[in-house]
Structures are given as structure tokens and as C-alpha cells.
KOLGU-4560 file (N, C-alpha, C; in nm, 3 decimals, padded with zeros to 5 digits):
<recs>
<n_xx: 01.167 n_yy: 03.477 n_zz: -02.470 ca_xx: 01.164 ca_yy: 03.576 ca_zz: -02.578 c_xx: 01.027 c_yy: 03.644 c_zz: -02.577 mol: A seq: 1 type: MET>
<n_xx: 01.027 n_yy: 03.771 n_zz: -02.617 ca_xx: 00.903 ca_yy: 03.845 ca_zz: -02.623 c_xx: 00.894 c_yy: 03.916 c_zz: -02.759 mol: A seq: 2 type: ALA>
<n_xx: 00.773 n_yy: 03.919 n_zz: -02.814 ca_xx: 00.746 ca_yy: 04.000 ca_zz: -02.931 c_xx: 00.722 c_yy: 04.142 c_zz: -02.881 mol: A seq: 3 type: LYS>
<n_xx: 00.781 n_yy: 04.237 n_zz: -02.952 ca_xx: 00.765 ca_yy: 04.377 ca_zz: -02.913 c_xx: 00.695 c_yy: 04.455 c_zz: -03.023 mol: A seq: 4 type: ILE>
<n_xx: 00.639 n_yy: 04.569 n_zz: -02.987 ca_xx: 00.588 ca_yy: 04.661 ca_zz: -03.087 c_xx: 00.707 c_yy: 04.703 c_zz: -03.172 mol: A seq: 5 type: GLN>
<n_xx: 00.695 n_yy: 04.698 n_zz: -03.304 ca_xx: 00.806 ca_yy: 04.721 ca_zz: -03.392 c_xx: 00.876 c_yy: 04.854 c_zz: -03.368 mol: A seq: 6 type: GLU>
<n_xx: 01.008 n_yy: 04.848 n_zz: -03.372 ca_xx: 01.092 ca_yy: 04.969 ca_zz: -03.355 c_xx: 01.179 c_yy: 04.981 c_zz: -03.476 mol: A seq: 7 type: VAL>
<n_xx: 01.173 n_yy: 05.095 n_zz: -03.545 ca_xx: 01.255 ca_yy: 05.118 ca_zz: -03.665 c_xx: 01.394 c_yy: 05.158 c_zz: -03.628 mol: A seq: 8 type: ASN>
<n_xx: 01.490 n_yy: 05.094 n_zz: -03.696 ca_xx: 01.631 ca_yy: 05.125 ca_zz: -03.679 c_xx: 01.684 c_yy: 05.179 c_zz: -03.811 mol: A seq: 9 type: TYR>
<n_xx: 01.804 n_yy: 05.242 n_zz: -03.812 ca_xx: 01.861 ca_yy: 05.292 ca_zz: -03.936 c_xx: 01.876 c_yy: 05.182 c_zz: -04.042 mol: A seq: 10 type: PRO>
<n_xx: 01.879 n_yy: 05.220 n_zz: -04.165 ca_xx: 01.903 ca_yy: 05.131 ca_zz: -04.280 c_xx: 01.789 c_yy: 05.034 c_zz: -04.299 mol: A seq: 11 type: PHE>
<n_xx: 01.667 n_yy: 05.073 n_zz: -04.259 ca_xx: 01.548 ca_yy: 04.992 ca_zz: -04.284 c_xx: 01.528 c_yy: 04.872 c_zz: -04.194 mol: A seq: 12 type: GLY>
<n_xx: 01.610 n_yy: 04.860 n_zz: -04.090 ca_xx: 01.596 ca_yy: 04.745 ca_zz: -03.999 c_xx: 01.481 c_yy: 04.770 c_zz: -03.900 mol: A seq: 13 type: GLU>
<n_xx: 01.411 n_yy: 04.663 n_zz: -03.863 ca_xx: 01.299 ca_yy: 04.673 ca_zz: -03.769 c_xx: 01.317 c_yy: 04.571 c_zz: -03.659 mol: A seq: 14 type: VAL>
<n_xx: 01.322 n_yy: 04.617 n_zz: -03.537 ca_xx: 01.330 ca_yy: 04.528 ca_zz: -03.419 c_xx: 01.190 c_yy: 04.477 c_zz: -03.390 mol: A seq: 15 type: ALA>
<n_xx: 01.178 n_yy: 04.340 n_zz: -03.375 ca_xx: 01.052 ca_yy: 04.279 ca_zz: -03.347 c_xx: 01.054 c_yy: 04.188 c_zz: -03.224 mol: A seq: 16 type: THR>
<n_xx: 01.173 n_yy: 04.152 n_zz: -03.178 ca_xx: 01.185 ca_yy: 04.055 ca_zz: -03.069 c_xx: 01.282 c_yy: 04.100 c_zz: -02.964 mol: A seq: 17 type: ASP>
<n_xx: 01.254 n_yy: 04.062 n_zz: -02.843 ca_xx: 01.341 ca_yy: 04.092 ca_zz: -02.726 c_xx: 01.379 c_yy: 03.961 c_zz: -02.661 mol: A seq: 18 type: LEU>
<n_xx: 01.511 n_yy: 03.938 n_zz: -02.654 ca_xx: 01.561 ca_yy: 03.818 ca_zz: -02.586 c_xx: 01.631 c_yy: 03.863 c_zz: -02.458 mol: A seq: 19 type: LEU>
<n_xx: 01.603 n_yy: 03.790 n_zz: -02.350 ca_xx: 01.665 ca_yy: 03.822 ca_zz: -02.221 c_xx: 01.730 c_yy: 03.698 c_zz: -02.164 mol: A seq: 20 type: VAL>
<n_xx: 01.855 n_yy: 03.712 n_zz: -02.124 ca_xx: 01.934 ca_yy: 03.601 ca_zz: -02.068 c_xx: 01.980 c_yy: 03.640 c_zz: -01.930 mol: A seq: 21 type: TYR>
<n_xx: 01.982 n_yy: 03.547 n_zz: -01.839 ca_xx: 02.032 ca_yy: 03.571 ca_zz: -01.704 c_xx: 02.173 c_yy: 03.513 c_zz: -01.697 mol: A seq: 22 type: VAL>
<n_xx: 02.267 n_yy: 03.594 n_zz: -01.648 ca_xx: 02.400 ca_yy: 03.547 ca_zz: -01.625 c_xx: 02.400 c_yy: 03.463 c_zz: -01.498 mol: A seq: 23 type: GLN>
<n_xx: 02.487 n_yy: 03.362 n_zz: -01.491 ca_xx: 02.493 ca_yy: 03.276 ca_zz: -01.374 c_xx: 02.514 c_yy: 03.356 c_zz: -01.246 mol: A seq: 24 type: GLY>
<n_xx: 02.460 n_yy: 03.304 n_zz: -01.136 ca_xx: 02.479 ca_yy: 03.372 ca_zz: -01.008 c_xx: 02.481 c_yy: 03.269 c_zz: -00.897 mol: A seq: 25 type: PHE>
<n_xx: 02.544 n_yy: 03.303 n_zz: -00.789 ca_xx: 02.556 ca_yy: 03.218 ca_zz: -00.672 c_xx: 02.421 c_yy: 03.205 c_zz: -00.601 mol: A seq: 26 type: ASN>
<n_xx: 02.394 n_yy: 03.091 n_zz: -00.542 ca_xx: 02.266 ca_yy: 03.068 ca_zz: -00.475 c_xx: 02.244 c_yy: 03.162 c_zz: -00.353 mol: A seq: 27 type: THR>
<n_xx: 02.351 n_yy: 03.224 n_zz: -00.306 ca_xx: 02.338 ca_yy: 03.317 ca_zz: -00.194 c_xx: 02.329 c_yy: 03.465 c_zz: -00.247 mol: A seq: 28 type: THR>
<n_xx: 02.325 n_yy: 03.484 n_zz: -00.375 ca_xx: 02.325 ca_yy: 03.617 ca_zz: -00.435 c_xx: 02.196 c_yy: 03.690 c_zz: -00.400 mol: A seq: 29 type: ALA>
<n_xx: 02.206 n_yy: 03.822 n_zz: -00.397 ca_xx: 02.088 ca_yy: 03.904 ca_zz: -00.377 c_xx: 02.062 c_yy: 03.997 c_zz: -00.499 mol: A seq: 30 type: ASN>
<n_xx: 02.137 n_yy: 03.972 n_zz: -00.608 ca_xx: 02.119 ca_yy: 04.043 ca_zz: -00.734 c_xx: 02.186 c_yy: 03.959 c_zz: -00.841 mol: A seq: 31 type: THR>
<n_xx: 02.162 n_yy: 03.997 n_zz: -00.967 ca_xx: 02.230 ca_yy: 03.929 ca_zz: -01.082 c_xx: 02.224 c_yy: 04.019 c_zz: -01.201 mol: A seq: 32 type: CYS>
<n_xx: 02.299 n_yy: 03.983 n_zz: -01.305 ca_xx: 02.301 ca_yy: 04.054 ca_zz: -01.431 c_xx: 02.210 c_yy: 03.986 c_zz: -01.532 mol: A seq: 33 type: MET>
<n_xx: 02.141 n_yy: 04.068 n_zz: -01.610 ca_xx: 02.066 ca_yy: 04.016 ca_zz: -01.726 c_xx: 02.123 c_yy: 04.078 c_zz: -01.853 mol: A seq: 34 type: ILE>
<n_xx: 02.128 n_yy: 04.001 n_zz: -01.956 ca_xx: 02.167 ca_yy: 04.051 ca_zz: -02.088 c_xx: 02.038 c_yy: 04.056 c_zz: -02.171 mol: A seq: 35 type: ASN>
<n_xx: 02.025 n_yy: 04.160 n_zz: -02.249 ca_xx: 01.907 ca_yy: 04.168 ca_zz: -02.336 c_xx: 01.947 c_yy: 04.210 c_zz: -02.477 mol: A seq: 36 type: TYR>
<n_xx: 01.870 n_yy: 04.157 n_zz: -02.573 ca_xx: 01.904 ca_yy: 04.174 ca_zz: -02.715 c_xx: 01.773 c_yy: 04.205 c_zz: -02.789 mol: A seq: 37 type: VAL>
<n_xx: 01.780 n_yy: 04.310 n_zz: -02.875 ca_xx: 01.672 ca_yy: 04.336 ca_zz: -02.969 c_xx: 01.713 c_yy: 04.276 c_zz: -03.105 mol: A seq: 38 type: LEU>
<n_xx: 01.620 n_yy: 04.199 n_zz: -03.164 ca_xx: 01.649 ca_yy: 04.135 ca_zz: -03.292 c_xx: 01.539 c_yy: 04.162 c_zz: -03.393 mol: A seq: 39 type: THR>
<n_xx: 01.572 n_yy: 04.136 n_zz: -03.517 ca_xx: 01.473 ca_yy: 04.142 ca_zz: -03.625 c_xx: 01.395 c_yy: 04.013 c_zz: -03.625 mol: A seq: 40 type: THR>
<n_xx: 01.295 n_yy: 04.008 n_zz: -03.710 ca_xx: 01.212 ca_yy: 03.888 ca_zz: -03.721 c_xx: 01.291 c_yy: 03.765 c_zz: -03.759 mol: A seq: 41 type: GLU>
<n_xx: 01.401 n_yy: 03.784 n_zz: -03.834 ca_xx: 01.484 ca_yy: 03.670 ca_zz: -03.873 c_xx: 01.603 c_yy: 03.648 c_zz: -03.784 mol: A seq: 42 type: ILE>
<n_xx: 01.607 n_yy: 03.718 n_zz: -03.668 ca_xx: 01.710 ca_yy: 03.693 ca_zz: -03.566 c_xx: 01.832 c_yy: 03.774 c_zz: -03.576 mol: A seq: 43 type: GLY>
<n_xx: 01.836 n_yy: 03.878 n_zz: -03.663 ca_xx: 01.953 ca_yy: 03.967 ca_zz: -03.675 c_xx: 01.955 c_yy: 04.057 c_zz: -03.555 mol: A seq: 44 type: LYS>
<n_xx: 02.071 n_yy: 04.060 n_zz: -03.485 ca_xx: 02.086 ca_yy: 04.141 ca_zz: -03.366 c_xx: 02.101 c_yy: 04.289 c_zz: -03.402 mol: A seq: 45 type: GLN>
<n_xx: 02.021 n_yy: 04.373 n_zz: -03.341 ca_xx: 02.030 ca_yy: 04.517 ca_zz: -03.364 c_xx: 02.088 c_yy: 04.593 c_zz: -03.247 mol: A seq: 46 type: LEU>
<n_xx: 02.066 n_yy: 04.543 n_zz: -03.126 ca_xx: 02.112 ca_yy: 04.613 ca_zz: -03.007 c_xx: 02.126 c_yy: 04.512 c_zz: -02.896 mol: A seq: 47 type: LEU>
<n_xx: 02.233 n_yy: 04.524 n_zz: -02.816 ca_xx: 02.244 ca_yy: 04.441 ca_zz: -02.695 c_xx: 02.300 c_yy: 04.526 c_zz: -02.582 mol: A seq: 48 type: SER>
<n_xx: 02.264 n_yy: 04.487 n_zz: -02.464 ca_xx: 02.312 ca_yy: 04.557 ca_zz: -02.346 c_xx: 02.294 c_yy: 04.465 c_zz: -02.227 mol: A seq: 49 type: ASP>
<n_xx: 02.332 n_yy: 04.509 n_zz: -02.111 ca_xx: 02.310 ca_yy: 04.430 ca_zz: -01.990 c_xx: 02.274 c_yy: 04.526 c_zz: -01.878 mol: A seq: 50 type: ARG>
<n_xx: 02.215 n_yy: 04.465 n_zz: -01.775 ca_xx: 02.162 ca_yy: 04.542 ca_zz: -01.661 c_xx: 02.175 c_yy: 04.459 c_zz: -01.536 mol: A seq: 51 type: TYR>
<n_xx: 02.215 n_yy: 04.522 n_zz: -01.426 ca_xx: 02.220 ca_yy: 04.454 ca_zz: -01.299 c_xx: 02.092 c_yy: 04.482 c_zz: -01.221 mol: A seq: 52 type: GLU>
<n_xx: 02.018 n_yy: 04.372 n_zz: -01.190 ca_xx: 01.896 ca_yy: 04.387 ca_zz: -01.110 c_xx: 01.928 c_yy: 04.449 c_zz: -00.977 mol: A seq: 53 type: LEU>
<n_xx: 01.839 n_yy: 04.532 n_zz: -00.931 ca_xx: 01.853 ca_yy: 04.583 ca_zz: -00.794 c_xx: 01.814 c_yy: 04.466 c_zz: -00.699 mol: A seq: 54 type: THR>
<n_xx: 01.844 n_yy: 04.481 n_zz: -00.573 ca_xx: 01.805 ca_yy: 04.377 ca_zz: -00.474 c_xx: 01.652 c_yy: 04.361 c_zz: -00.473 mol: A seq: 55 type: GLU>
<n_xx: 01.580 n_yy: 04.471 n_zz: -00.479 ca_xx: 01.435 ca_yy: 04.465 ca_zz: -00.480 c_xx: 01.381 c_yy: 04.393 c_zz: -00.603 mol: A seq: 56 type: THR>
<n_xx: 01.435 n_yy: 04.422 n_zz: -00.720 ca_xx: 01.395 ca_yy: 04.352 ca_zz: -00.844 c_xx: 01.428 c_yy: 04.205 c_zz: -00.836 mol: A seq: 57 type: GLU>
<n_xx: 01.543 n_yy: 04.174 n_zz: -00.785 ca_xx: 01.585 ca_yy: 04.034 ca_zz: -00.772 c_xx: 01.490 c_yy: 03.958 c_zz: -00.682 mol: A seq: 58 type: PHE>
<n_xx: 01.454 n_yy: 04.016 n_zz: -00.570 ca_xx: 01.364 ca_yy: 03.951 ca_zz: -00.476 c_xx: 01.223 c_yy: 03.934 c_zz: -00.535 mol: A seq: 59 type: GLN>
<n_xx: 01.181 n_yy: 04.029 n_zz: -00.620 ca_xx: 01.047 ca_yy: 04.024 ca_zz: -00.678 c_xx: 01.041 c_yy: 03.930 c_zz: -00.799 mol: A seq: 60 type: ALA>
<n_xx: 01.154 n_yy: 03.884 n_zz: -00.849 ca_xx: 01.160 ca_yy: 03.802 ca_zz: -00.968 c_xx: 01.079 c_yy: 03.674 c_zz: -00.953 mol: A seq: 61 type: TRP>
<n_xx: 01.100 n_yy: 03.599 n_zz: -00.851 ca_xx: 01.027 ca_yy: 03.473 ca_zz: -00.827 c_xx: 01.044 c_yy: 03.373 c_zz: -00.937 mol: A seq: 62 type: GLY>
<n_xx: 00.936 n_yy: 03.309 n_zz: -00.982 ca_xx: 00.941 ca_yy: 03.202 ca_zz: -01.081 c_xx: 00.907 c_yy: 03.249 c_zz: -01.223 mol: A seq: 63 type: GLN>
<n_xx: 00.865 n_yy: 03.374 n_zz: -01.238 ca_xx: 00.813 ca_yy: 03.423 ca_zz: -01.369 c_xx: 00.918 c_yy: 03.501 c_zz: -01.443 mol: A seq: 64 type: ASP>
<n_xx: 00.975 n_yy: 03.441 n_zz: -01.547 ca_xx: 01.079 ca_yy: 03.507 ca_zz: -01.626 c_xx: 01.027 c_yy: 03.618 c_zz: -01.715 mol: A seq: 65 type: ASN>
<n_xx: 00.893 n_yy: 03.626 n_zz: -01.735 ca_xx: 00.843 ca_yy: 03.739 ca_zz: -01.807 c_xx: 00.865 c_yy: 03.870 c_zz: -01.731 mol: A seq: 66 type: THR>
<n_xx: 00.883 n_yy: 03.860 n_zz: -01.602 ca_xx: 00.918 ca_yy: 03.972 ca_zz: -01.519 c_xx: 01.051 c_yy: 04.037 c_zz: -01.569 mol: A seq: 67 type: TYR>
<n_xx: 01.145 n_yy: 03.952 n_zz: -01.603 ca_xx: 01.275 ca_yy: 04.001 ca_zz: -01.652 c_xx: 01.259 c_yy: 04.063 c_zz: -01.790 mol: A seq: 68 type: LEU>
<n_xx: 01.173 n_yy: 04.004 n_zz: -01.873 ca_xx: 01.146 ca_yy: 04.065 ca_zz: -02.004 c_xx: 01.094 c_yy: 04.207 c_zz: -01.987 mol: A seq: 69 type: ASP>
<n_xx: 01.002 n_yy: 04.225 n_zz: -01.893 ca_xx: 00.948 ca_yy: 04.357 ca_zz: -01.871 c_xx: 01.050 c_yy: 04.457 c_zz: -01.818 mol: A seq: 70 type: GLN>
<n_xx: 01.139 n_yy: 04.411 n_zz: -01.735 ca_xx: 01.245 ca_yy: 04.503 ca_zz: -01.687 c_xx: 01.330 c_yy: 04.547 c_zz: -01.804 mol: A seq: 71 type: ILE>
<n_xx: 01.371 n_yy: 04.455 n_zz: -01.890 ca_xx: 01.451 ca_yy: 04.491 ca_zz: -02.007 c_xx: 01.373 c_yy: 04.584 c_zz: -02.102 mol: A seq: 72 type: ALA>
<n_xx: 01.247 n_yy: 04.553 n_zz: -02.123 ca_xx: 01.165 ca_yy: 04.638 ca_zz: -02.211 c_xx: 01.157 c_yy: 04.780 c_zz: -02.157 mol: A seq: 73 type: ALA>
<n_xx: 01.140 n_yy: 04.793 n_zz: -02.026 ca_xx: 01.135 ca_yy: 04.925 ca_zz: -01.964 c_xx: 01.266 c_yy: 05.000 c_zz: -01.983 mol: A seq: 74 type: ASP>
<n_xx: 01.378 n_yy: 04.931 n_zz: -01.968 ca_xx: 01.509 ca_yy: 04.993 ca_zz: -01.987 c_xx: 01.526 c_yy: 05.041 c_zz: -02.131 mol: A seq: 75 type: LYS>
<n_xx: 01.473 n_yy: 04.965 n_zz: -02.228 ca_xx: 01.487 ca_yy: 04.997 ca_zz: -02.369 c_xx: 01.380 c_yy: 05.093 c_zz: -02.419 mol: A seq: 76 type: LEU>
<n_xx: 01.274 n_yy: 05.108 n_zz: -02.342 ca_xx: 01.165 ca_yy: 05.193 ca_zz: -02.387 c_xx: 01.081 c_yy: 05.129 c_zz: -02.500 mol: A seq: 77 type: GLY>
<n_xx: 01.072 n_yy: 04.994 n_zz: -02.494 ca_xx: 00.990 ca_yy: 04.922 ca_zz: -02.595 c_xx: 00.868 c_yy: 04.863 c_zz: -02.527 mol: A seq: 78 type: VAL>
<n_xx: 00.769 n_yy: 04.827 n_zz: -02.607 ca_xx: 00.644 ca_yy: 04.772 ca_zz: -02.557 c_xx: 00.633 c_yy: 04.626 c_zz: -02.596 mol: A seq: 79 type: VAL>
<n_xx: 00.615 n_yy: 04.539 n_zz: -02.496 ca_xx: 00.593 ca_yy: 04.398 ca_zz: -02.523 c_xx: 00.450 c_yy: 04.377 c_zz: -02.565 mol: A seq: 80 type: ILE>
<n_xx: 00.432 n_yy: 04.306 n_zz: -02.678 ca_xx: 00.294 ca_yy: 04.275 ca_zz: -02.722 c_xx: 00.255 c_yy: 04.131 c_zz: -02.691 mol: A seq: 81 type: ILE>
<n_xx: 00.356 n_yy: 04.042 n_zz: -02.677 ca_xx: 00.326 ca_yy: 03.905 ca_zz: -02.635 c_xx: 00.457 c_yy: 03.837 c_zz: -02.593 mol: A seq: 82 type: SER>
<n_xx: 00.443 n_yy: 03.750 n_zz: -02.496 ca_xx: 00.556 ca_yy: 03.669 ca_zz: -02.451 c_xx: 00.547 c_yy: 03.534 c_zz: -02.524 mol: A seq: 83 type: ASP>
<n_xx: 00.662 n_yy: 03.483 n_zz: -02.562 ca_xx: 00.670 ca_yy: 03.354 ca_zz: -02.628 c_xx: 00.743 c_yy: 03.258 c_zz: -02.537 mol: A seq: 84 type: ILE>
<n_xx: 00.684 n_yy: 03.149 n_zz: -02.503 ca_xx: 00.748 ca_yy: 03.048 ca_zz: -02.419 c_xx: 00.813 c_yy: 02.947 c_zz: -02.508 mol: A seq: 85 type: VAL>
<n_xx: 00.941 n_yy: 02.928 n_zz: -02.489 ca_xx: 01.016 ca_yy: 02.830 ca_zz: -02.571 c_xx: 01.058 c_yy: 02.713 c_zz: -02.490 mol: A seq: 86 type: GLU>
</recs>
């Protein structure tokens, strides 16, 4: 999970967190899908979507999952202010 620069949504909602999940993939895969969710500080979901990593992105992923957070943030046009390791 990553803390993001606050984003205002309709009806007074404010997105503060970005959650990124990887869908399962075969060990011989050269790409995979990620799901990402913007939530409020109390965990209310405001937006969700998914994205298929390109082969280049998948190969660059390595061991650092914050890389995936940044890909999702770029797709959403939000700014990560800190990563939270859980």
C-alpha cells in the first residue's frame, strides 16, 4: 500500500491510499495483471481498475513491489508520498 497526495472526489470524498494487487500468473509468464484501488483514509473504495504489465515492465519488476505501486500511480495520475510495508 502507498500513501498518495490527496485527491478530491465528488461528495467530499478524499483518496489517500493506493492498494495494488497482483493477479496470479504462471511461472513461465512474461506479463501479468495488476489490480489497483484508490481508498479513503478509512478504507472506503473510491476507484478500482486493472492493468496488464507490458513484457518490459514485467521483466523490470524484480523483487521490489513498490515498482508496481508506481506503475499504478502513473496510470491514475496520482503522486505517491510514501510506501507502507505491511
